[in-house]
C-alpha positions as CSV (number, residue, x, y, z in Angstrom):
1,G,80.0,-54.3,-17.1
2,L,77.6,-57.0,-15.7
3,F,75.0,-54.7,-15.0
4,A,75.3,-52.8,-18.4
5,S,74.7,-56.5,-20.0
6,L,71.8,-57.4,-17.7
7,L,70.1,-54.0,-18.5
8,A,71.0,-53.6,-22.1
9,G,67.4,-53.5,-23.5
10,F,66.0,-50.9,-21.2
11,P,65.7,-47.3,-22.5
12,G,67.5,-44.6,-20.9
13,P,64.5,-43.0,-18.9
14,V,63.9,-45.9,-17.4
15,L,67.4,-46.8,-16.3
16,A,67.8,-43.1,-14.8
17,F,64.6,-43.7,-13.0
18,W,65.8,-46.9,-11.2
19,R,69.0,-45.6,-10.7
20,A,68.0,-42.6,-8.7
21,L,65.5,-44.6,-6.8
22,F,68.2,-47.1,-5.6
23,A,70.6,-44.6,-4.6
24,G,67.9,-42.6,-2.8
25,V,67.0,-46.2,-0.8
26,A,70.6,-46.8,-0.2
27,L,71.7,-43.2,1.1
28,A,68.4,-42.4,2.7
29,P,69.9,-44.2,6.2
30,M,72.9,-42.2,6.2
31,I,70.9,-38.9,6.6
32,R,70.8,-37.8,10.1
33,R,68.0,-35.3,10.3
34,P,66.5,-35.1,6.6
35,Q,65.4,-31.4,5.9
36,W,63.8,-30.3,3.0
37,S,64.5,-26.7,1.8
38,L,63.2,-24.9,-1.4
39,R,66.8,-24.6,-2.3
40,L,67.1,-28.6,-3.1
41,V,64.9,-28.0,-6.0
42,P,67.6,-26.6,-8.6
43,M,70.0,-29.2,-7.4
44,V,67.2,-32.2,-7.6
45,L,66.5,-31.1,-11.2
46,A,70.0,-30.8,-12.4
47,F,70.8,-34.3,-10.8
48,A,67.6,-35.5,-12.8
49,A,68.9,-34.1,-16.1
50,M,72.3,-35.4,-15.8
51,N,71.0,-38.7,-15.0
52,Y,68.6,-38.7,-17.7
53,T,71.2,-37.6,-20.3
54,Y,73.8,-39.7,-19.2
55,L,71.9,-42.9,-19.1
56,T,70.3,-42.3,-22.7
57,A,73.7,-41.3,-23.8
58,L,75.1,-44.7,-22.7
59,V,71.9,-46.3,-24.3
60,E,71.7,-44.7,-27.4
61,A,75.3,-44.0,-28.4
62,D,78.5,-45.5,-28.1
63,P,78.9,-46.3,-24.4
64,A,82.8,-45.4,-24.6
65,C,81.9,-41.8,-25.7
66,A,79.6,-41.4,-23.4
67,I,81.7,-42.2,-20.5
68,W,84.5,-40.0,-22.0
69,M,82.5,-37.0,-22.1
70,Q,81.2,-37.7,-18.7
71,H,85.0,-37.8,-17.5
72,T,86.1,-34.9,-19.4
73,S,83.2,-32.4,-18.7
74,P,85.2,-30.6,-16.0
75,G,87.2,-29.4,-18.8
76,W,84.4,-28.5,-21.3
77,V,82.3,-26.8,-18.8
78,P,84.7,-23.8,-18.1
79,A,85.5,-23.6,-21.8
80,W,81.7,-23.5,-22.5
81,I,81.2,-20.6,-19.9
82,T,84.4,-18.9,-21.2
83,N,83.5,-18.9,-24.8
84,S,79.9,-18.0,-24.2
85,S,80.9,-14.2,-23.6
86,R,81.7,-13.9,-27.3
87,P,78.6,-14.6,-29.5
88,S,80.3,-16.1,-32.4
89,S,81.9,-18.9,-30.3
90,V,78.8,-19.9,-28.5
91,G,77.9,-22.4,-31.2
92,T,81.2,-23.7,-31.7
93,S,81.6,-24.2,-27.6
94,I,78.3,-26.2,-27.7
95,V,78.9,-28.5,-30.9
96,A,82.7,-29.3,-29.9
97,P,82.0,-31.6,-26.9
98,S,79.2,-33.3,-28.9
99,T,81.1,-34.0,-32.0
100,A,84.3,-35.3,-30.1
101,C,83.4,-38.8,-30.4
102,E,82.3,-39.4,-34.1
């Protein structure tokens, strides 16, 4: 889209930083009483990791593949969790989603 063409020269981590910053600025006024809790740390780390990996994939790989992986991830995660109980299939369940767009 428009933003992708304007930001095409920036690396993934820079885009992830600015995306998270603008999202925080836009959403901050909607918080009634902000409260910080130690339970938020894993959520913040998971969001940062997701943001970093997704935007890096958009920049360094085929954007259609990155978007397809993001939209099908609700199906890949249960499959990975189910298969991870069997040691022989752990490697397959990790590699399968990443090779789907080649």
